[in-house]
N, C-alpha and C positions, 0 to 999 in steps of 0.2 A: 138421796133424796129426805127431808123430814114430815115424821108424820105423827109428830107428838098431841096435835088437835083434837077432839073426843071427835069432832064431825069428819073431819078426813077421812080418819083411824075408820069410821063408819061406812065413807063412800067406798073407800078402797077395799074393805072387805067385801063389799056390794059388789063389785065389779070382780074383783075376786072368784068367789062362786058364781054370777055368772056367768062369767069365761069358761069356768070348769062345768059346769053344766053344757051350756053351748058345745063345747066339743064331746058331748057324747060318748066318754069317754068311764062316764059312773052310771047306775041306772036311777030311773026316775026316785024307785024305793027306795035306795040307800044314800040315793044326795037327799031326799026328803026325810031318811031318820036321823041323818049324822051330821052332813056338810051340812044343812039351811041353820040348823041350832049352833052353830057356832059362830065366834066374833070376837075381833081384837079386847085384851082385858087391859091389856098394856106394854108400851115399846120401851123396852132396856138398851141403850145400843144400837145394835146390829141385831138384836132380838126379840121378833113380838112374842107375847104371851097370847097363845088364842084360847078363849074359854069354849068348853063341853059341855056336852049335858050331862054325858053319865061315862063312867070308867071303863067302860066297854067302848063307844064310843070314840074314843080317847085313844084306848091302845091300837083301836081300826085305823085312825088316821093318822095316826103320828108311824105306824110300822106299816102302812100298806102305801099311802097317798100323798104324804110327806115330801116328796117329788114333784107329785102333779100341783101341790100347793104352791112349791117354791117355784115352778116355772112358770105357772101363772102371775104371781107376786112379780117376779122379776120383769114380766113382760111389760106389767101396769106401771110398775115405780121407777124401771132403770136401775133397780138398786139388790145387790144381794143380801137377804135378808134371812133371818135363821128363825127357825118357826119351831115355839113350845108349845106341845099342847097337851092343857091340863083340864082335869076334870073339875065341874064348879065347887065341889065338895070341897079337893084341895085349896080351891083359888081362895074359900073362906076364912081357914086356917092356916096359911102359909103367907110368909113375908116372900115378897118380887124377886127377895136374894137368893132365899131358901129354894123357891123354884126355877131359877137360875142356873145354881153348881149343880142340883139332882138334875137336870137336863143333860149337863153335857155325856155326851157317850161314853160307854166303859168300854167299850173292845170293837175292834174294825173301823174304829172313828176316820177311814179314808174309802171306804166299802161304799160306794153310790151306784145308782143304775142309769146306766144312759137311755133319756127320753127315745130317743130315737131309735134304737135295738129293737122293735118288736118284729113279730112274726109277717106283720102286713108289710114290714120295710125287708123282708126277706127275699129274694131273688130263687128261689125254685129252682133246680135245672136234674139231671142224670148223675151229678157230682154230690148233691146233696139232699136230691128228694128223701131217702129213706131217715138221714140223722133229723130232716126238718119236720116229718111226719111223728116219727120215737116221741121226738123234743113236745110236739104238740099234742100226743096221748100221754109223756107224763105231765104234761103240765095242764091238763083236764081233769084227773085222776091223779094225783099225786098219793105216793105212797102205796099205789093199791096194783101197780104193775111196772115191768122193767126197773126193779131197783136194785142194783144200781144202775144208770144210763151214764154208758161211757161211750164218749164223742170224739174220735181219735183223726186227726189232719192236720198238715202243716200248718205252720202259723201265718194268717191272713185268709184264712180261706173260709171266715163266719164264726169260727167256736165260740168265741167270744158275744158275739150276735145271738147266738142258740139263746146263753145261757141265761143271756138279760130276760132274751123273749122269754123263755120263760118264768124268771119272774114277774115280770111284766101281766103274762094271763094269770097265772095264779092268785097276785093280788087284783084282779079284778074280778074272776070265778070266786074266790076263797079268800076275803077279806080280813074272814079274822084268823087266817095263816101266819105266821113268823118267818119270816124268808131272809137269809144272809146270804149274798153274791160276796166272791173273794179269791185272791188268787194264792196259789199254795206258798207262794213266800209270806205274804200278808199273814196267814195262818200260821207260818215258821214267826213270823215277828213278834206276833200277839203270844205267842206260847213262850217263846225265851224272856218276854218281857214281864209275863204273867210269873213265873218258874224264880225272877231276881226281885219279885213285889213291886216293878215300876210300874204299871197299869194302877190297879187299885183294891182296894179290898175284895171287893167280890170276885168268889169264884169262878175262873174261868169256863169250868165245866157245866156246873149250875145254868151258868149264860146260854152255853153251846145248849143245854138240852132243854130252853125252852125255846128253839131254834123249832119251825116245822121242815124246812125245806132247805138243803145246804146243798148250796154250789158250789162248785171249786174247781178254778181255773189254774192249766201246765199243772197238774197234782205230780209229773215226773220231776219237777223241781224240789220236791221231798227227798228222792233219794239221795243216801250214806246219811240220812240225818237222823240218825238212830233213834237218839229219846223224843225229835217229834213225832216219828212215826210210829212209837209206841203209845204214844199217845195219842194221836188219828185213828189206831186203831180201835183204840176203847171208844171213841167219838163214835166210829164209823158202825161199831159193832152195834153202839144205845141205837142211831138212827135207824140199821135196819131192823132191828129187833122189836122197835116200835112203830113201824110202817112209816117213819120219819122220810121223805124222801129224796136221796144222793143223787148228783149228777156230776160226776167230772169229764175234764178234757187232758188229752194229754194229746202229743205232736206222734207220737208211737204205739202203738198196740200193746194189751196189760201185758201178754210172757215175753215182750222185750223191756219191762219197767227194770233193767238190770239198777241194782242199790235198792230195791225197796224189796220186803218180804216176803216170802209167797204166801203166807198166809195174811197177806193184805191180797195179794195178785189174783189167787183163788177164788176169795171173795167179790174181786172185779168182774173175774170170769162168770159168776153166778149168774149177773146181772143180764143185760142186753149191750151189746155194742154194737156202734155206728161209726163208719167210715167217711168224712166229707175229702174227698179229694177236686185235683184242679177240675178247675168248671171248665166244658168245652166251650165254643167259639160263642155259637148262639146264645149262651146263659150267660156266658161272660159282656158280652154285646149288650144283654137286657140289662147286663149290675150300671155298665158302666152309662148306659142312658138314664138309667133311676138317678148313679152320681151327679152326672152332668144337672137332669132336673131340680136337683135338690142344693147347686153352686147356683154362684152368678154367673153362671152360663146358661147356653143352651143351643138345646142339639141343631136348631139350623146355623152355630157360630162354627162346625164342622161341615165337612165333606165328607160324602158314604165311605170314600176311600180311607181317609184319616181313620174312623169309624173302624173301621174294620180293621186297618192297621194295631188300633191299640186294643182291639181286643184281641186279634192274635197273638199280639207280643208280649201283653203285658196280661196274662190267665193265672199266671203262678201263685199270686197273690191280690186281695181286694184290698188290703192295703196299697200294693203296689199301684193300682187303676189311681185310687183314691191321690198317690205322691204324683201322679203324671195329669191329673187335673191340677193338684196344688201348683204346678211347676209351670204349667200352661196358662193359668189366670194370673201368676205372677209377672208372666213371659209378657203377654200380651197387654195386662196393665200397665209396664214399666216403659215400655213402646209405644203405647197408645195405639194399638192396634184394632181396627174395626172391622177387617176383611174376615175373610173366611179360611177356617183352620185347615187348609189340604196338607197333602203329604212333602212340600217344599217346605212350607211352613211348622210341621213336624218336626224335620231333618234341623230346620235352623234352630227353633225352642228347647230341643230334645239334644240338642248335639250328636244326630244319624249322622248315618253318611248310607249312599245306594240302596234307602228304603222301596222295596216294592212287593205287591200284592200278586201272587200267579192264582187267578181264580181261574184257570183251565187244570188244574190239578186236584183230581180226585183222590183222598183217603181216605182206606176203608180197610178192615181187616187182613183183608184178600192182600194187601198191599205192603201193609205191616210186617204179613207173615215172609212175603216175596222177597221183603230185604235184610230180615233174620237168618231167611235161609241161605241166602245169597251170601250173606256176611261171613258164616259159618260154617257154607259148605257141607249144607245138610239138607234133607226132603223136606218138604212142608209136613209130610206124613209121618214123618220121626218127628217132629216137632209137638205134632197135636197128640200123637201115643203116651206110650208108656213106659218107654228105654227111660231107666234110671240113668245114664252115662253119663258122667260128670257134664261134658260138653253138651252136648243135647239137653239133659235139666235146666241149666246154663241160659241159653237160646229160648227153650220154653218159658224162663222164667221172664224174659228180656220184653219178648215178644206178649206178654200178657201184661206187662209194665208199662211197655208202649203201646197197645191197645184202648188199656187203662186211662192212661194220662194223654194220647194225642184225642183218642176220641169220645171219653170218658163214658164206655160201654160198660152197662150193669153187673154186677159181681155175675149172678147167673146166667148172665149171655156170652160171658170170655168162658163161663164152665163149659157151655155149648158147645163151643169153637173149640174148646180142647181134648174132645171125645168125652164128654159130658162128666166133666170136672165138679165136685163141688165146690160152693161159693167162699167156704173157710179154707178150701186147698189154695184157691186164686185170691185170695184175700192176702192170704199169708206169703205168698209168691212175688205179690208185688210189694208187701210191706220188707218184705226181705232186700228187695235190690233198692227199696228206697233208704234203705235205710246204710248200705252198706255203700251210695253212693257220695255218704255224706262221706267218707274218708281214701274211701278206691278211686284215687284221680284216674287210674286206667278204665275202671268202667265207666265212668264220666265222659271219656272221651270214645270209646264204642259207644253209648247213649249218644251222644252230640253227631256222631259218623252218619247212626242208623235215621236219626230224623231227620238230617240233609239229605239224607238219600231218599228218605219218605215224601219229604216236603217237595223235592224238586229241585 
């Protein structure tokens, strides 16, 4: 869409501003102070130069609300423009060419926030309650508590969603703060490019020191990258010393980050660590219903049995749920299917066989303990007790793991079941089994056999 005409530019920008105001994502005070006084200065190719009244307003809009502007602009124009925010003082002395050249991002060009990853759209359940609460607290008071915040969990369970949600919340509450969300791989790439003078002449350290909130996904991917880790240690230490918030995610506990120096691990341990585990049936179904709500499908397109089956069998990853919905949407579209998606249709669409749900089986911690007790031929009292014999200790760890992953029981509650053990001991046991499953196929067979017995 071409918007070169001045009247067209004014009309489009008025619609953008009205759309932002109607979205209630910005307070009236903030809107009147900074948003209302912006305008389109010129359009150069796919870049729109936006005039702002002051340098302070320019920084607030550029650093915290650019994604909001872009989303509404794309909705109105149907075109992916880029925005360059410039104060009036610079518009008077710089050419359009200078402004465009200086506007190009220096580092982390691919770093973008997903507007759909907010706290409002994050479904809370027993498996992620601690992580969501801690993330909200950090977003409400960045740099003042739980610094760093370390979020641990398997891939696809919502760690990235929480990082984006923290960023969105801080943007709304503290628009003056500069936020950087990135992956550890991108951090590595930027550091290597900087050391090779590929990026440009602005010092990467100076750039990072201007950031107030650092959110890094999958920190475990930095393991073994010694020079990058040395550099990250200096950056991290600067953030902590200056009360700048750091939030990290990983697929493993801090003390199992092989290939990362102890000096970093001990600092990670000084903050708050929270765990996201696999969601239980109720949480998974609530997430599924929410995902359907935001897709092209409707919950009325599914039978209750089909919804239950998907929630029961695809709870290991939220991304897996999304993949199932994508597959069903594709399959129903190409076959022009208008009926109800029931168990028979799931069998056909997903290539499954003999699927069923036995709702008469009630799984609880006692059922799990009995299954483990029978498998290892040891008493439940021994499993719950203090014996450190290898077979008993292994059975105890597996029982804790199964109670957590099947029932999504809180760590403190599991500790009570096992003779009032501390929740950190429970977390370590569960993490140990989870980590062993990645390489120990025999243990995997044991877990699979126990799950089959527990679920009937």
